[in-house]
VEXBA-29056 format. One line per 3 residues: number of its first residue (from 1); for each residue x, y, z of N, C-alpha, C. Coordinates in nm, 3 decimals. Layout:
NUM = X:Y:Z:X:Y:Z:X:Y:Z  ... $
***
This chain:
1 = 9.202:8.608:10.533:9.204:8.670:10.401:9.147:8.813:10.408  9.191:8.897:10.316:9.144:9.035:10.312:8.998:9.041:10.269  8.926:9.137:10.329:8.785:9.156:10.299:8.770:9.267:10.195 $
4 = 8.716:9.232:10.079:8.707:9.325:9.967:8.561:9.363:9.942  8.532:9.493:9.952:8.399:9.544:9.917:8.389:9.552:9.765  8.275:9.508:9.712:8.256:9.512:9.567:8.123:9.581:9.537 $
7 = 8.130:9.697:9.472:8.007:9.764:9.428:7.964:9.701:9.297  7.833:9.681:9.281:7.784:9.595:9.172:7.767:9.668:9.038  7.785:9.799:9.038:7.773:9.871:8.912:7.630:9.875:8.862 $
10 = 7.615:9.900:8.733:7.481:9.909:8.672:7.423:9.770:8.657  7.313:9.743:8.725:7.253:9.609:8.725:7.198:9.568:8.589  7.183:9.663:8.497:7.135:9.629:8.362:7.249:9.594:8.266 $
13 = 7.373:9.602:8.314:7.488:9.570:8.231:7.545:9.433:8.263  7.674:9.414:8.233:7.735:9.281:8.249:7.796:9.258:8.386  7.783:9.355:8.476:7.847:9.343:8.606:7.808:9.218:8.683 $
16 = 7.678:9.188:8.689:7.633:9.073:8.767:7.681:8.941:8.706  7.691:8.934:8.575:7.743:8.812:8.514:7.891:8.792:8.550  7.966:8.901:8.547:8.107:8.894:8.586:8.119:8.849:8.731 $
19 = 8.039:8.910:8.818:8.043:8.879:8.961:8.015:8.731:8.986  7.907:8.680:8.926:7.867:8.541:8.949:7.967:8.443:8.888  8.016:8.475:8.768:8.108:8.384:8.700:8.241:8.371:8.771 $
22 = 8.281:8.476:8.844:8.413:8.479:8.908:8.411:8.444:9.056  8.294:8.433:9.115:8.287:8.422:9.261:8.368:8.305:9.316  8.350:8.187:9.261:8.419:8.069:9.316:8.571:8.081:9.303 $
25 = 8.617:8.154:9.202:8.761:8.177:9.185:8.809:8.283:9.284  8.725:8.382:9.306:8.763:8.495:9.391:8.782:8.454:9.536  8.697:8.364:9.585:8.704:8.329:9.727:8.831:8.252:9.762 $
28 = 8.907:8.214:9.662:9.035:8.148:9.688:9.142:8.247:9.732  9.122:8.376:9.700:9.226:8.475:9.728:9.180:8.587:9.822  9.048:8.600:9.843:8.998:8.706:9.931:8.858:8.670:9.978 $
31 = 8.802:8.757:10.060:8.664:8.740:10.106:8.581:8.855:10.049  8.508:8.831:9.939:8.432:8.940:9.877:8.300:8.969:9.948  8.265:9.097:9.954:8.137:9.142:10.009:8.068:9.224:9.900 $
34 = 7.956:9.174:9.849:7.886:9.237:9.737:7.779:9.332:9.790  7.788:9.457:9.750:7.695:9.559:9.800:7.571:9.564:9.711  7.480:9.471:9.743:7.355:9.459:9.667:7.253:9.389:9.756 $
37 = 7.128:9.432:9.747:7.022:9.367:9.825:6.992:9.227:9.771  6.955:9.143:9.863:6.926:9.002:9.831:6.823:8.990:9.717  6.717:9.072:9.723:6.611:9.063:9.621:6.663:9.095:9.483 $
40 = 6.747:9.198:9.471:6.801:9.234:9.340:6.902:9.130:9.292  6.982:9.078:9.384:7.076:8.972:9.348:7.001:8.853:9.289  6.891:8.814:9.351:6.814:8.699:9.304:6.748:8.727:9.169 $
43 = 6.702:8.850:9.147:6.644:8.884:9.018:6.747:8.869:8.905  6.869:8.917:8.932:6.975:8.904:8.831:7.012:8.758:8.811  7.021:8.684:8.919:7.061:8.543:8.910:6.956:8.459:8.840 $
46 = 6.829:8.493:8.859:6.722:8.421:8.790:6.730:8.438:8.639  6.778:8.552:8.596:6.795:8.575:8.452:6.920:8.506:8.399  7.026:8.505:8.477:7.154:8.451:8.432:7.169:8.301:8.457 $
49 = 7.106:8.255:8.564:7.112:8.113:8.600:7.256:8.063:8.616  7.335:8.141:8.691:7.471:8.101:8.728:7.473:8.080:8.878  7.506:7.963:8.925:7.499:7.933:9.067:7.638:7.902:9.123 $
52 = 7.699:7.997:9.192:7.828:7.969:9.256:7.814:7.863:9.364  7.923:7.790:9.388:7.922:7.685:9.489:7.957:7.740:9.627  8.037:7.843:9.632:8.085:7.898:9.760:7.982:7.991:9.822 $
55 = 7.990:8.008:9.952:7.898:8.099:10.021:7.918:8.242:9.969  7.812:8.320:9.977:7.813:8.455:9.921:7.778:8.555:10.031  7.864:8.657:10.047:7.838:8.766:10.140:7.769:8.881:10.067 $
58 = 7.649:8.915:10.110:7.580:9.031:10.056:7.574:9.140:10.162  7.590:9.264:10.119:7.577:9.378:10.210:7.462:9.465:10.161  7.358:9.474:10.243:7.243:9.558:10.210:7.262:9.693:10.279 $
61 = 7.250:9.800:10.204:7.270:9.934:10.259:7.138:9.989:10.313  7.148:10.068:10.417:7.031:10.134:10.474:7.075:10.269:10.530  6.978:10.355:10.559:7.012:10.490:10.606:7.021:10.493:10.758 $
64 = 7.123:10.561:10.809:7.137:10.589:10.953:7.229:10.708:10.970  7.217:10.776:11.082:7.299:10.895:11.106:7.443:10.859:11.138  7.464:10.739:11.195:7.599:10.693:11.227:7.625:10.559:11.156 $
67 = 7.743:10.543:11.096:7.770:10.419:11.022:7.783:10.298:11.113  7.719:10.189:11.071:7.729:10.062:11.143:7.734:9.948:11.043  7.813:9.846:11.075:7.824:9.727:10.990:7.790:9.607:11.076 $
70 = 7.678:9.541:11.047:7.631:9.433:11.133:7.584:9.313:11.051  7.594:9.196:11.113:7.539:9.076:11.050:7.388:9.078:11.065  7.318:9.040:10.958:7.172:9.048:10.956:7.107:8.909:10.964 $
73 = 7.137:8.823:10.867:7.076:8.690:10.866:7.145:8.599:10.766  7.113:8.471:10.776:7.161:8.371:10.682:7.043:8.318:10.603  7.059:8.315:10.471:6.957:8.258:10.382:7.025:8.163:10.286 $
76 = 6.995:8.035:10.300:7.054:7.934:10.212:7.206:7.951:10.207  7.259:7.986:10.089:7.404:7.998:10.073:7.453:8.142:10.096  7.366:8.227:10.149:7.398:8.368:10.163:7.416:8.408:10.310 $
79 = 7.520:8.486:10.335:7.535:8.556:10.462:7.505:8.703:10.434  7.403:8.756:10.498:7.357:8.891:10.465:7.392:8.987:10.578  7.459:9.096:10.541:7.501:9.199:10.636:7.426:9.328:10.606 $
82 = 7.428:9.418:10.701:7.369:9.550:10.681:7.476:9.656:10.706  7.489:9.749:10.611:7.574:9.866:10.635:7.486:9.988:10.631  7.472:10.053:10.744:7.389:10.174:10.753:7.480:10.296:10.759 $
85 = 7.443:10.398:10.686:7.524:10.522:10.680:7.434:10.634:10.630  7.489:10.754:10.621:7.411:10.868:10.574:7.410:10.870:10.421  7.328:10.786:10.365:7.316:10.779:10.218:7.265:10.912:10.164 $
88 = 7.317:10.952:10.048:7.281:11.083:9.993:7.158:11.077:9.904  7.106:10.957:9.879:6.984:10.941:9.800:6.894:10.838:9.867  6.767:10.840:9.830:6.672:10.742:9.884:6.710:10.603:9.834 $
91 = 6.716:10.508:9.925:6.757:10.372:9.889:6.633:10.293:9.848  6.623:10.267:9.718:6.509:10.192:9.663:6.563:10.067:9.595  6.524:9.950:9.646:6.567:9.826:9.583:6.448:9.745:9.531 $
94 = 6.330:9.808:9.531:6.209:9.740:9.483:6.180:9.784:9.340  6.263:9.739:9.248:6.240:9.771:9.106:6.282:9.653:9.021  6.230:9.648:8.900:6.261:9.540:8.808:6.385:9.574:8.726 $
97 = 6.463:9.475:8.695:6.579:9.497:8.609:6.531:9.520:8.466  6.608:9.600:8.396:6.573:9.637:8.258:6.698:9.613:8.172  6.734:9.485:8.151:6.862:9.452:8.089:6.888:9.527:7.959 $
100 = 7.012:9.572:7.946:7.062:9.635:7.824:6.998:9.771:7.797  6.939:9.835:7.898:6.873:9.964:7.878:6.916:10.065:7.984  6.915:10.191:7.944:6.939:10.300:8.037:6.820:10.314:8.130 $
103 = 6.846:10.325:8.260:6.737:10.328:8.356:6.781:10.410:8.477  6.702:10.509:8.514:6.739:10.598:8.624:6.744:10.526:8.758  6.652:10.430:8.780:6.653:10.357:8.908:6.779:10.273:8.922 $
106 = 6.818:10.208:8.813:6.942:10.132:8.817:7.062:10.224:8.835  7.055:10.343:8.774:7.162:10.441:8.791:7.176:10.485:8.936  7.063:10.514:9.000:7.065:10.553:9.141:7.124:10.441:9.227 $
109 = 7.079:10.318:9.200:7.124:10.206:9.282:7.274:10.180:9.263  7.322:10.193:9.139:7.465:10.172:9.115:7.548:10.274:9.191  7.497:10.398:9.199:7.568:10.501:9.275:7.568:10.468:9.424 $
112 = 7.452:10.428:9.477:7.444:10.398:9.621:7.526:10.276:9.658  7.530:10.175:9.572:7.615:10.059:9.596:7.760:10.103:9.607  7.801:10.192:9.518:7.938:10.245:9.519:7.963:10.334:9.640 $
115 = 7.869:10.424:9.670:7.885:10.515:9.784:7.896:10.435:9.914  7.805:10.341:9.934:7.807:10.261:10.055:7.933:10.177:10.066  7.974:10.114:9.955:8.095:10.031:9.956:8.219:10.114:9.984 $
118 = 8.222:10.239:9.935:8.336:10.327:9.957:8.353:10.358:10.105  8.246:10.401:10.170:8.254:10.435:10.312:8.279:10.312:10.398  8.216:10.200:10.362:8.236:10.078:10.440:8.380:10.028:10.427 $
121 = 8.439:10.044:10.309:8.580:10.005:10.290:8.670:10.082:10.384  8.641:10.209:10.399:8.725:10.294:10.482:8.711:10.260:10.630  8.593:10.212:10.670:8.566:10.191:10.813:8.580:10.046:10.858 $
124 = 8.534:9.952:10.774:8.520:9.815:10.823:8.585:9.708:10.735  8.605:9.736:10.607:8.662:9.637:10.516:8.800:9.684:10.470  8.864:9.608:10.382:9.005:9.636:10.352:9.029:9.713:10.222 $
127 = 8.946:9.693:10.122:8.966:9.759:9.992:8.835:9.757:9.916  8.832:9.832:9.806:8.712:9.845:9.723:8.743:9.809:9.579  8.659:9.725:9.519:8.664:9.696:9.376:8.530:9.735:9.317 $
130 = 8.531:9.809:9.206:8.405:9.857:9.148:8.380:9.792:9.012  8.256:9.747:8.994:8.211:9.697:8.865:8.156:9.815:8.784  8.139:9.799:8.651:8.114:9.916:8.565:7.979:9.984:8.587 $
133 = 7.986:10.115:8.586:7.866:10.200:8.590:7.841:10.255:8.450  7.726:10.319:8.435:7.698:10.394:8.313:7.682:10.540:8.352  7.768:10.626:8.301:7.767:10.767:8.341:7.635:10.835:8.307 $
136 = 7.571:10.792:8.197:7.443:10.853:8.158:7.336:10.821:8.260  7.333:10.698:8.313:7.229:10.666:8.412:7.255:10.738:8.544  7.382:10.766:8.576:7.409:10.851:8.692:7.349:10.990:8.668 $
139 = 7.367:11.041:8.549:7.311:11.172:8.516:7.159:11.169:8.525  7.098:11.063:8.469:6.953:11.048:8.475:6.903:11.042:8.619  6.986:10.987:8.708:6.950:10.973:8.849:6.979:11.099:8.931 $
142 = 7.033:11.201:8.866:7.065:11.324:8.937:7.195:11.319:9.014  7.282:11.225:8.978:7.415:11.217:9.039:7.506:11.315:8.966  7.573:11.400:9.040:7.648:11.510:8.978:7.795:11.477:8.950 $
145 = 7.837:11.355:8.971:7.974:11.315:8.945:7.985:11.253:8.806  8.101:11.274:8.741:8.123:11.217:8.608:8.172:11.074:8.614  8.212:11.029:8.732:8.261:10.892:8.745:8.309:10.863:8.884 $
148 = 8.363:10.743:8.903:8.409:10.698:9.034:8.514:10.790:9.095  8.616:10.825:9.016:8.730:10.899:9.072:8.687:11.037:9.122  8.607:11.105:9.043:8.558:11.237:9.085:8.478:11.226:9.213 $
151 = 8.394:11.123:9.224:8.315:11.103:9.345:8.404:11.075:9.466  8.505:10.991:9.448:8.595:10.957:9.558:8.669:11.081:9.610  8.706:11.170:9.519:8.771:11.294:9.563:8.681:11.371:9.659 $
154 = 8.553:11.374:9.626:8.459:11.448:9.710:8.427:11.372:9.838  8.410:11.241:9.831:8.381:11.161:9.951:8.487:11.183:10.059  8.615:11.176:10.016:8.725:11.175:10.112:8.803:11.306:10.117 $
157 = 8.762:11.404:10.036:8.824:11.536:10.036:8.976:11.526:10.015  9.016:11.439:9.924:9.156:11.424:9.887:9.168:11.416:9.736  9.285:11.454:9.686:9.307:11.462:9.542:9.348:11.325:9.488 $
160 = 9.251:11.245:9.453:9.278:11.111:9.403:9.357:11.116:9.272  9.443:11.018:9.255:9.520:11.001:9.131:9.462:10.884:9.054  9.432:10.906:8.927:9.381:10.798:8.842:9.497:10.731:8.770 $
163 = 9.506:10.599:8.787:9.607:10.520:8.717:9.538:10.403:8.648  9.583:10.372:8.528:9.526:10.260:8.454:9.636:10.170:8.403  9.602:10.042:8.381:9.701:9.952:8.323:9.695:9.813:8.379 $
166 = 9.808:9.746:8.371:9.824:9.608:8.418:9.971:9.587:8.449  10.009:9.465:8.483:10.148:9.442:8.523:10.248:9.482:8.415  10.207:9.473:8.289:10.299:9.506:8.180:10.316:9.656:8.159 $
169 = 10.216:9.736:8.201:10.221:9.881:8.179:10.119:9.950:8.267  10.164:10.042:8.349:10.074:10.129:8.426:10.099:10.273:8.387  9.992:10.349:8.367:10.004:10.493:8.336:9.917:10.573:8.432 $
172 = 9.975:10.677:8.490:9.900:10.768:8.576:9.866:10.892:8.495  9.747:10.947:8.517:9.700:11.063:8.442:9.711:11.189:8.527  9.794:11.282:8.482:9.809:11.409:8.554:9.682:11.492:8.540 $
175 = 9.624:11.497:8.419:9.490:11.554:8.401:9.402:11.446:8.341  9.272:11.456:8.365:9.181:11.349:8.323:9.076:11.400:8.225  8.957:11.429:8.277:8.845:11.463:8.189:8.832:11.614:8.173 $
178 = 8.933:11.676:8.111:8.925:11.818:8.078:8.959:11.834:7.930  8.915:11.943:7.872:8.941:11.967:7.731:9.091:11.982:7.706  9.135:11.934:7.592:9.277:11.937:7.558:9.333:12.079:7.562 $
181 = 9.251:12.176:7.522:9.299:12.315:7.519:9.328:12.371:7.658  9.278:12.301:7.762:9.300:12.347:7.899:9.420:12.281:7.966  9.474:12.176:7.904:9.576:12.096:7.972:9.703:12.175:8.000 $
184 = 9.750:12.251:7.901:9.879:12.319:7.918:9.879:12.416:8.036  9.761:12.468:8.070:9.751:12.561:8.182:9.780:12.492:8.316  9.762:12.360:8.320:9.781:12.284:8.444:9.927:12.241:8.465 $
187 = 10.009:12.254:8.360:10.146:12.202:8.368:10.238:12.308:8.430  10.243:12.307:8.561:10.328:12.397:8.639:10.416:12.311:8.729  10.541:12.351:8.742:10.642:12.265:8.806:10.602:12.221:8.947 $
190 = 10.562:12.314:9.033:10.531:12.279:9.171:10.413:12.184:9.179  10.306:12.213:9.106:10.186:12.130:9.109:10.217:11.990:9.055  10.292:11.983:8.946:10.327:11.853:8.889:10.421:11.776:8.981 $
193 = 10.514:11.846:9.045:10.606:11.778:9.137:10.529:11.714:9.253  10.430:11.784:9.306:10.348:11.727:9.414:10.278:11.600:9.365  10.226:11.606:9.242:10.159:11.489:9.185:10.256:11.372:9.174 $
196 = 10.375:11.397:9.123:10.475:11.290:9.104:10.514:11.227:9.238  10.533:11.311:9.339:10.570:11.260:9.471:10.459:11.173:9.529  10.335:11.222:9.520:10.222:11.143:9.570:10.210:11.010:9.495 $
199 = 10.231:11.013:9.364:10.221:10.892:9.284:10.324:10.789:9.329  10.445:10.832:9.349:10.548:10.738:9.395:10.514:10.683:9.533  10.474:10.770:9.624:10.449:10.727:9.761:10.332:10.629:9.771 $
202 = 10.240:10.633:9.675:10.127:10.540:9.674:10.163:10.406:9.611  10.262:10.402:9.525:10.291:10.281:9.447:10.426:10.218:9.479  10.522:10.301:9.521:10.661:10.259:9.539:10.721:10.204:9.409 $
205 = 10.666:10.245:9.296:10.725:10.209:9.167:10.863:10.275:9.155  10.950:10.215:9.078:11.080:10.274:9.048:11.098:10.287:8.898  11.190:10.375:8.859:11.213:10.404:8.717:11.083:10.444:8.648 $
208 = 11.028:10.554:8.697:10.903:10.607:8.641:10.936:10.709:8.533  10.872:10.697:8.418:10.892:10.792:8.309:10.778:10.892:8.301  10.810:11.016:8.270:10.709:11.120:8.253:10.704:11.156:8.105 $
211 = 10.585:11.141:8.046:10.570:11.167:7.903:10.571:11.316:7.874  10.632:11.352:7.763:10.635:11.493:7.721:10.496:11.537:7.677  10.480:11.666:7.659:10.352:11.723:7.618:10.350:11.753:7.469 $
214 = 10.457:11.813:7.419:10.466:11.849:7.277:10.529:11.737:7.195  10.504:11.733:7.063:10.568:11.633:6.978:10.720:11.636:6.992  10.782:11.519:6.994:10.928:11.506:7.004:10.985:11.573:7.128 $
217 = 10.903:11.580:7.235:10.945:11.648:7.359:10.994:11.788:7.331  10.933:11.851:7.231:10.953:11.991:7.186:11.079:12.011:7.102  11.161:11.903:7.083:11.286:11.919:7.007:11.366:12.040:7.057 $
220 = 11.390:12.040:7.188:11.467:12.149:7.251:11.409:12.287:7.224  11.277:12.296:7.228:11.212:12.426:7.214:11.173:12.463:7.073  11.200:12.375:6.975:11.162:12.406:6.837:11.010:12.400:6.822 $
223 = 10.946:12.302:6.888:10.800:12.285:6.881:10.744:12.318:7.019  10.710:12.444:7.042:10.664:12.481:7.176:10.778:12.470:7.274  10.752:12.410:7.388:10.861:12.384:7.481:10.846:12.440:7.620 $
226 = 10.758:12.539:7.640:10.740:12.592:7.775:10.693:12.482:7.871  10.606:12.395:7.820:10.556:12.285:7.904:10.668:12.189:7.941  10.756:12.160:7.846:10.867:12.068:7.875:10.961:12.126:7.981 $
229 = 10.978:12.257:7.982:11.061:12.320:8.085:11.000:12.297:8.224  10.867:12.311:8.232:10.799:12.289:8.359:10.806:12.141:8.399  10.791:12.052:8.302:10.797:11.908:8.330:10.936:11.870:8.381 $
232 = 11.039:11.919:8.314:11.176:11.887:8.355:11.203:11.935:8.498  11.157:12.057:8.528:11.181:12.109:8.662:11.103:12.029:8.766  10.981:11.990:8.732:10.900:11.909:8.824:10.969:11.776:8.853 $
235 = 11.026:11.714:8.751:11.098:11.588:8.769:11.216:11.608:8.862  11.291:11.714:8.840:11.408:11.742:8.925:11.364:11.764:9.069  11.258:11.843:9.088:11.208:11.871:9.222:11.163:11.743:9.292 $
238 = 11.090:11.659:9.220:11.041:11.535:9.279:11.155:11.442:9.317  11.253:11.430:9.229:11.367:11.342:9.259:11.445:11.389:9.381  11.470:11.518:9.391:11.543:11.571:9.506:11.462:11.552:9.634 $
241 = 11.335:11.583:9.628:11.250:11.569:9.747:11.247:11.425:9.797  11.236:11.330:9.705:11.228:11.189:9.745:11.361:11.135:9.797  11.469:11.202:9.764:11.599:11.164:9.820:11.620:11.224:9.959 $
244 = 11.550:11.337:9.985:11.570:11.409:10.110:11.436:11.468:10.154  11.352:11.384:10.215:11.213:11.420:10.242:11.195:11.528:10.348  11.301:11.571:10.413:11.286:11.676:10.514:11.271:11.812:10.449 $
247 = 11.296:11.820:10.320:11.290:11.949:10.252:11.148:11.999:10.237  11.133:12.129:10.238:11.007:12.192:10.199:11.007:12.198:10.046  10.908:12.136:9.985:10.906:12.127:9.839:10.910:12.264:9.772 $
250 = 10.843:12.359:9.830:10.838:12.492:9.768:10.977:12.556:9.760  11.067:12.522:9.852:11.203:12.576:9.846:11.274:12.535:9.717  11.233:12.421:9.662:11.299:12.370:9.541:11.260:12.446:9.415 $
253 = 11.163:12.536:9.427:11.130:12.620:9.310:11.244:12.716:9.280  11.325:12.746:9.381:11.442:12.833:9.361:11.549:12.754:9.287  11.587:12.801:9.169:11.678:12.725:9.081:11.814:12.703:9.145 $
256 = 11.868:12.802:9.211:11.999:12.787:9.274:11.995:12.682:9.385  11.891:12.688:9.468:11.876:12.592:9.577:11.857:12.451:9.522  11.775:12.438:9.417:11.750:12.308:9.355:11.880:12.250:9.299 $
259 = 11.956:12.331:9.228:12.082:12.283:9.169:12.181:12.239:9.277  12.188:12.316:9.386:12.278:12.281:9.496:12.239:12.147:9.559  12.110:12.127:9.579:12.063:12.001:9.638:12.087:11.883:9.543 $
262 = 12.072:11.906:9.415:12.099:11.800:9.317:12.245:11.754:9.326  12.335:11.848:9.343:12.477:11.814:9.357:12.501:11.735:9.485  12.443:11.779:9.594:12.463:11.712:9.723:12.411:11.569:9.723 $
265 = 12.303:11.546:9.648:12.236:11.416:9.651:12.259:11.334:9.525  12.358:11.373:9.446:12.378:11.311:9.314:12.409:11.162:9.320  12.463:11.116:9.434:12.499:10.973:9.443:12.377:10.884:9.465 $
268 = 12.267:10.942:9.509:12.146:10.863:9.531:12.070:10.847:9.400  12.010:10.729:9.383:11.943:10.698:9.257:11.810:10.772:9.245  11.780:10.820:9.124:11.653:10.888:9.098:11.538:10.789:9.088 $
271 = 11.420:10.832:9.131:11.298:10.754:9.110:11.243:10.779:8.971  11.244:10.905:8.929:11.190:10.943:8.798:11.304:10.959:8.698  11.284:10.910:8.576:11.381:10.932:8.471:11.400:11.081:8.451 $
274 = 11.522:11.124:8.431:11.556:11.266:8.441:11.502:11.353:8.329  11.470:11.295:8.213:11.419:11.373:8.102:11.279:11.325:8.063  11.191:11.416:8.019:11.061:11.373:7.968:11.078:11.278:7.849 $
277 = 10.994:11.177:7.843:11.003:11.079:7.734:10.924:11.127:7.613  10.979:11.101:7.496:10.906:11.130:7.372:10.786:11.036:7.367  10.666:11.091:7.370:10.546:11.010:7.392:10.517:10.914:7.277 $
280 = 10.554:10.950:7.153:10.515:10.863:7.042:10.601:10.738:7.031  10.708:10.729:7.109:10.789:10.607:7.106:10.797:10.538:7.243  10.730:10.594:7.343:10.740:10.540:7.479:10.666:10.408:7.496 $
283 = 10.578:10.375:7.402:10.496:10.254:7.414:10.543:10.141:7.323  10.657:10.155:7.261:10.711:10.046:7.181:10.759:9.933:7.273  10.765:9.809:7.224:10.811:9.699:7.310:10.947:9.725:7.372 $
286 = 11.040:9.782:7.296:11.173:9.809:7.350:11.166:9.912:7.463  11.090:10.020:7.439:11.080:10.125:7.542:11.015:10.071:7.669  10.911:9.990:7.654:10.842:9.937:7.772:10.927:9.836:7.847 $
289 = 11.020:9.772:7.778:11.111:9.680:7.848:11.206:9.757:7.940  11.224:9.886:7.914:11.310:9.972:7.996:11.232:10.051:8.101  11.107:10.083:8.071:11.027:10.166:8.161:10.879:10.137:8.139 $
292 = 10.815:10.071:8.235:10.674:10.033:8.219:10.581:10.110:8.313  10.634:10.211:8.384:10.552:10.297:8.467:10.562:10.440:8.413  10.449:10.495:8.371:10.451:10.623:8.302:10.351:10.720:8.362 $
295 = 10.381:10.849:8.348:10.289:10.956:8.386:10.258:11.035:8.261  10.130:11.054:8.233:10.088:11.125:8.113:10.026:11.259:8.151  10.053:11.361:8.070:9.998:11.493:8.097:9.849:11.500:8.068 $
298 = 9.799:11.414:7.976:9.656:11.418:7.949:9.604:11.280:7.909  9.475:11.269:7.913:9.401:11.144:7.908:9.435:11.055:7.788  9.404:11.100:7.667:9.412:11.012:7.550:9.555:10.980:7.508 $
301 = 9.650:11.066:7.543:9.789:11.039:7.507:9.833:10.904:7.561  9.789:10.869:7.682:9.829:10.743:7.743:9.729:10.631:7.719  9.600:10.665:7.719:9.500:10.558:7.717:9.479:10.498:7.579 $
304 = 9.504:10.573:7.472:9.491:10.514:7.339:9.590:10.397:7.320  9.720:10.418:7.344:9.812:10.303:7.329:9.790:10.195:7.434  9.756:10.233:7.558:9.732:10.133:7.662:9.620:10.038:7.620 $
307 = 9.511:10.094:7.571:9.397:10.009:7.535:9.423:9.930:7.408  9.506:9.985:7.320:9.544:9.907:7.201:9.627:9.786:7.239  9.709:9.801:7.341:9.799:9.692:7.382:9.735:9.595:7.481 $
310 = 9.661:9.647:7.580:9.619:9.563:7.692:9.474:9.586:7.732  9.386:9.603:7.636:9.247:9.637:7.668:9.180:9.531:7.755  9.203:9.404:7.725:9.131:9.296:7.794:9.169:9.282:7.941 $
313 = 9.290:9.324:7.977:9.336:9.299:8.113:9.367:9.424:8.194  9.354:9.542:8.133:9.388:9.663:8.208:9.279:9.696:8.309  9.317:9.767:8.413:9.226:9.805:8.520:9.242:9.954:8.549 $
316 = 9.151:10.005:8.631:9.155:10.144:8.676:9.183:10.143:8.826  9.276:10.227:8.870:9.313:10.233:9.012:9.302:10.377:9.061  9.242:10.396:9.176:9.239:10.528:9.241:9.341:10.528:9.355 $
319 = 9.438:10.618:9.345:9.546:10.628:9.443:9.532:10.757:9.524  9.615:10.768:9.628:9.622:10.889:9.712:9.492:10.913:9.789  9.430:10.803:9.834:9.307:10.808:9.910:9.324:10.728:10.039 $
322 = 9.231:10.741:10.135:9.240:10.657:10.254:9.207:10.511:10.225  9.145:10.484:10.110:9.113:10.346:10.072:9.188:10.307:9.946  9.203:10.175:9.926:9.249:10.123:9.799:9.127:10.095:9.714 $
325 = 9.123:10.150:9.594:9.011:10.124:9.503:9.063:10.085:9.365  9.017:9.971:9.316:9.047:9.930:9.180:8.917:9.900:9.108  8.925:9.896:8.975:8.804:9.876:8.896:8.838:9.809:8.764 $
328 = 8.739:9.743:8.708:8.754:9.699:8.569:8.770:9.823:8.481  8.841:9.807:8.371:8.860:9.919:8.279:8.778:9.897:8.153  8.650:9.868:8.172:8.558:9.857:8.059:8.421:9.899:8.105 $
331 = 8.330:9.912:8.012:8.197:9.963:8.043:8.095:9.854:8.072  7.969:9.894:8.067:7.859:9.804:8.104:7.824:9.704:7.994  7.871:9.727:7.873:7.849:9.633:7.761:7.703:9.588:7.753 $
334 = 7.613:9.685:7.742:7.470:9.653:7.734:7.439:9.553:7.621  7.516:9.561:7.514:7.488:9.474:7.399:7.508:9.326:7.432  7.577:9.297:7.543:7.603:9.157:7.579:7.539:9.118:7.712 $
337 = 7.471:9.212:7.774:7.418:9.189:7.908:7.306:9.087:7.909  7.311:8.993:8.003:7.209:8.891:8.029:7.182:8.799:7.909  7.281:8.786:7.823:7.269:8.692:7.711:7.350:8.565:7.735 $
340 = 7.419:8.561:7.850:7.504:8.447:7.886:7.607:8.416:7.777  7.651:8.521:7.707:7.760:8.504:7.612:7.892:8.493:7.688  7.989:8.434:7.624:8.120:8.428:7.687:8.180:8.568:7.690 $
343 = 8.222:8.611:7.809:8.281:8.744:7.824:8.418:8.731:7.890  8.500:8.832:7.865:8.636:8.830:7.920:8.633:8.875:8.065  8.689:8.793:8.152:8.687:8.819:8.296:8.821:8.868:8.349 $
346 = 8.920:8.884:8.259:9.056:8.916:8.303:9.065:9.046:8.381  8.994:9.150:8.333:9.005:9.281:8.397:8.955:9.276:8.541  8.846:9.206:8.564:8.789:9.195:8.699:8.882:9.118:8.793 $
349 = 8.930:9.004:8.747:9.023:8.924:8.829:9.149:9.004:8.859  9.200:9.075:8.757:9.319:9.157:8.776:9.293:9.271:8.874  9.172:9.328:8.869:9.138:9.437:8.960:9.144:9.390:9.105 $
352 = 9.094:9.271:9.132:9.096:9.217:9.268:9.239:9.186:9.310  9.315:9.122:9.223:9.454:9.089:9.256:9.535:9.216:9.281  9.512:9.319:9.200:9.586:9.444:9.219:9.547:9.513:9.348 $
355 = 9.419:9.506:9.385:9.377:9.563:9.513:9.454:9.498:9.628  9.472:9.368:9.620:9.547:9.297:9.724:9.694:9.339:9.724  9.751:9.359:9.603:9.890:9.402:9.592:9.909:9.542:9.649 $
358 = 9.817:9.633:9.617:9.830:9.770:9.666:9.804:9.779:9.816  9.725:9.687:9.869:9.709:9.681:10.015:9.843:9.651:10.083  9.919:9.562:10.023:10.052:9.530:10.080:10.143:9.652:10.077 $
361 = 10.139:9.728:9.967:10.219:9.850:9.957:10.174:9.951:10.063  10.044:9.965:10.079:9.992:10.060:10.178:10.039:10.023:10.317  10.039:9.894:10.348:10.083:9.849:10.480:10.232:9.876:10.502 $
364 = 10.311:9.868:10.393:10.455:9.898:10.402:10.481:10.044:10.434  10.397:10.131:10.382:10.422:10.275:10.393:10.358:10.338:10.516  10.288:10.260:10.597:10.225:10.315:10.717:10.332:10.359:10.818 $
***
């Protein structure tokens, strides 16, 4: 079975309850490795009093100049491993949990669990699944990243693509956490075409729709429209490139050359729908029955309808990286942490299943 690294997220939130409640189900489909020290795991478990039946793999992180992954010891139902690497912060696991509260020590630890799990996934394990962090506690801990995806870009020096959704609907975000007034500046044909090509190559999805930027897809230029011209050209460039990968993408910026190549390759099927989709109707049941893979020019355009439709089961996926990373698409839920209330586990289970699915795609494209 595939070995999945799991970063534990903010220990004061609901992450540990999700982890413990799902463990016996998870081991049926993969071999999870939880990046948390034994002492902290036991502190959380003593509060929650959830005892999985299956053996539990814990990975304790430590500092070293060269990365190593080694077996450490067996304690009762636990197999404890050590992953040593060049951690960017002091590793402190001697602190008390502070359920449902913002805490800098928990913020630091959630970052280190994620950092260690990310590097270990790339070197020794198969994929990474992340439990929820709190961005404020990262800030309190002096972590300069706004979230997982931004950190992964820096860890691996590659332009990660953020995708969210579930089997019924996946949406990739061309821009993420930037002000709306800045988005139109990013919509340039060559840059967007590169994004579309990378998105396809990471997912192998077919019949992908690209959402328009202006209302009604600009109504042929009546409502703005410069952005739609760039989007249309990017779609054309991406489709031609994917039909004939020997081309230099930049050559397709030339309109005459692009048109000639479109004629030559017209018999081959397009990956991307040829026209930008009107965004306000792309999420209707009828539209989604025709096209359930979408690319959005900005964050809320796609995520508002996605969360209205599939909040309980949607996940977050980081693509275009050396590792497969998936995550729950919800927060730390401090208001429910350590109360042993019934919580929805669908997003976490889906995140693990999707990580396994994307591993298969990655193996196909090697």
